[in-house]
C-alpha positions in Angstrom: 0.0 0.0 0.0 1.3 3.4 -1.0 1.4 6.2 1.7 0.9 9.9 1.2 1.4 12.7 3.6 -1.2 15.4 3.1 -0.2 18.7 4.5 -3.0 21.2 5.2 -2.6 24.8 6.2 -3.5 25.6 9.8 -3.9 29.3 9.0 -7.3 30.9 9.6 -6.5 34.4 8.4 -4.5 35.7 5.5 -2.6 39.0 6.0 -3.6 41.6 3.3 -1.5 44.3 1.8 -3.5 47.0 3.7 -2.9 45.2 7.0 -6.3 43.6 7.4 -6.8 40.0 8.1 -9.0 38.0 5.6 -10.6 34.8 6.9 -9.1 31.7 5.2 -8.2 28.1 5.6 -7.9 25.2 3.2 -10.2 25.1 0.1 -12.7 22.4 0.8 -12.8 20.9 -2.7 -9.0 20.7 -2.9 -9.0 18.5 0.2 -12.2 16.5 -0.4 -11.6 15.4 -4.0 -8.0 14.3 -3.8 -8.5 12.7 -0.3 -11.5 10.7 -1.5 -9.7 9.6 -4.7 -6.5 8.6 -3.0 -8.2 6.7 -0.1 -10.6 4.9 -2.4 -7.7 3.7 -4.4 -6.2 2.2 -1.2 -3.6 4.9 -0.5 -2.8 5.4 3.2 -3.2 9.2 3.7 -1.9 10.9 6.8 -3.0 14.4 7.5 -0.5 16.8 9.1 -0.5 20.5 10.0 2.0 22.9 11.6 1.8 22.3 15.3 -0.9 19.6 14.8 -3.5 22.4 14.8 -6.9 21.7 13.6 -7.3 22.9 10.0 -10.5 24.6 8.9 -12.1 24.9 5.6 -12.4 28.4 4.2 -16.1 29.1 4.4 -15.8 30.8 1.1 -15.0 27.5 -0.5 -18.4 26.2 0.6 -20.4 29.1 -0.8 -22.7 28.3 -3.7 -21.1 31.0 -5.8 -17.7 29.2 -5.5 -19.2 25.9 -6.6 -21.1 26.9 -9.7 -24.3 27.5 -7.7 -24.5 23.7 -7.3 -26.3 23.0 -4.0 -25.7 19.3 -4.4 -22.0 19.7 -4.7 -21.9 22.0 -1.6 -23.8 19.4 0.3 -21.4 16.6 -0.8 -18.4 18.7 0.3 -19.9 19.4 3.7 -20.9 15.8 4.1 -17.3 14.6 3.4 -15.9 17.1 5.8 -18.3 15.8 8.4 -17.3 12.2 7.7 -13.6 13.0 8.0 -14.0 15.3 11.0 -12.1 13.0 13.3 -9.1 13.0 11.0 -9.2 16.8 10.6 -9.5 17.4 14.4 -6.5 15.2 15.2 -3.8 15.8 12.5 -0.2 14.7 13.0 2.2 17.5 14.1 4.2 18.4 11.0 7.2 18.9 13.2 7.1 15.2 14.1 6.8 13.8 10.6 9.5 11.6 9.2 9.3 12.1 5.4 11.1 8.9 4.8 8.0 7.0 5.9 6.0 8.2 3.0 5.9 7.6 -0.8 4.9 11.2 -1.4 3.3 14.4 -0.2 0.2 16.2 -1.4 -0.4 19.8 -0.5 -3.9 21.3 -1.2 -4.5 25.0 -1.4 -6.8 27.7 -0.3 -5.1 31.0 0.6 -3.9 29.6 3.9 -0.7 28.1 2.5 0.4 31.7 1.5 0.2 32.6 5.2 1.9 29.7 6.9 3.2 26.9 4.7 5.2 29.4 2.5 7.5 30.0 5.4 7.4 26.8 7.4 10.7 25.0 8.0 9.1 21.6 8.4 7.4 21.9 5.0 10.8 22.8 3.7 12.3 19.7 5.4 9.7 17.4 3.9 10.0 18.8 0.4 13.8 18.7 0.6 13.7 15.1 1.5 11.1 14.0 -1.2 11.6 16.1 -4.3 15.2 15.1 -5.0 14.3 11.4 -4.7 12.9 10.1 -8.0 11.2 7.3 -6.1 8.9 9.8 -4.3 6.1 12.0 -5.5 5.5 15.6 -4.6 2.1 17.1 -5.5 0.2 20.3 -4.9 -2.9 22.1 -6.0 -3.9 25.7 -6.6 -2.4 27.9 -3.9 -0.6 24.9 -2.4 2.6 25.5 -4.3 3.1 28.6 -2.1 4.6 26.0 0.2 7.4 25.5 -2.3 8.9 28.9 -1.4 9.9 27.4 2.0 12.4 24.9 0.4 16.0 25.5 -0.6 18.9 23.4 -1.6 22.1 23.1 0.5 23.7 25.7 -1.7 21.0 28.3 -0.9 19.2 28.0 -4.3 15.5 27.4 -4.5 14.6 23.7 -4.6 12.0 24.1 -7.4 14.1 26.4 -9.7 13.7 25.2 -13.3 10.9 22.8 -12.6 7.8 22.8 -14.7 4.7 23.5 -12.6 1.3 25.2 -12.4 -0.7 26.9 -9.7 -3.6 29.4 -9.3 -2.9 32.1 -11.9 -2.7 35.8 -11.5 -5.6 36.1 -13.9 -7.8 33.8 -11.7 -6.8 35.8 -8.6 -7.8 39.0 -10.4 -11.1 37.5 -11.5 -12.1 36.6 -7.9 -11.2 40.1 -6.8 -8.4 39.3 -4.4 -5.3 40.3 -6.5 -5.3 44.0 -5.6 -5.0 43.5 -1.8 -2.8 40.4 -1.9 0.6 40.9 -0.4 2.0 38.9 -3.4 0.7 37.0 -6.3 1.5 33.3 -6.6 2.1 33.0 -10.3 4.2 36.1 -10.5 6.4 35.0 -7.6 6.8 31.4 -8.9 8.0 32.8 -12.2 10.3 35.3 -10.6 11.8 32.5 -8.4 12.7 30.5 -11.5 9.9 28.0 -12.0 8.8 27.1 -15.5 5.2 28.2 -15.0 2.5 26.7 -17.3 -1.3 27.2 -17.2 -4.4 26.5 -19.1 -7.4 28.8 -19.6 -8.8 30.3 -16.4 -10.8 27.9 -14.3 -10.1 24.9 -16.6 -8.7 21.7 -15.2 -5.0 21.8 -15.9 -2.2 19.6 -14.5 1.5 19.6 -15.1 3.6 16.4 -14.4 7.4 17.1 -14.4 9.1 13.9 -13.3 8.0 13.3 -9.8 6.4 16.7 -9.4 2.6 16.9 -10.0 0.8 20.3 -9.8 -2.8 21.4 -10.5 -3.9 24.9 -11.4 -7.1 25.4 -9.5 -9.8 23.7 -7.4 -11.3 22.1 -10.5 -8.0 20.4 -11.2 -8.2 18.3 -8.1 -9.5 15.1 -9.7 -7.0 15.2 -12.5 -4.1 15.9 -10.1 -5.1 13.1 -7.8 -5.4 10.6 -10.7 -1.9 11.8 -11.9 -0.5 11.1 -8.4 -2.0 7.6 -8.5 -0.3 6.9 -11.9 3.0 8.3 -10.6 2.8 6.2 -7.4 2.1 3.1 -9.5 5.0 3.8 -11.8 7.3 3.8 -8.8 6.2 0.5 -7.1 
């Protein structure tokens, strides 16, 4: 059985450019869809957060407007969060994680990772242990690649420099009305840091697989990203 460490943000607010604090958390769909696909495929998924703090879903991710005004989809997301409540309320402390125990890591988004995972030394430790190992898989979705900024090589260079990847685009951030007050924009910063950034049309499902690195552009890319992770895990058995 393959094993995946799923790192969720523990942030509940996102510091804005004007100094205000915007409520945040993980994006519900980005946890629910990959977690369901991976566990149904028999993958052993361990949830971890900084400090072992209980992660919360961004309430905005459960709004009808964020889900195509599909009430059934919202109900399914809430039901899955309820079913996994025990897992979410008792995550592993990220500080205690031995990355060598896992075949890979999956980091969902929401704006929370821009607040805490982007500067977390234990995220850096996990990524630095797994990404250079071709037998392991590193995956992230939407704003989750903000966590990549935490990780460097021993020579001080960025761990992900030169890697092909995708993430929530600046166009998408602008369309949801959050770009103007964001302290930094994810796509812009990934490009500036040296990533080979790729993207599809706004809000389309788009996944980039670069060796053992799997990234998805937005919440709607969760299914394709999780399926790609399953293929990459199977290729490494």
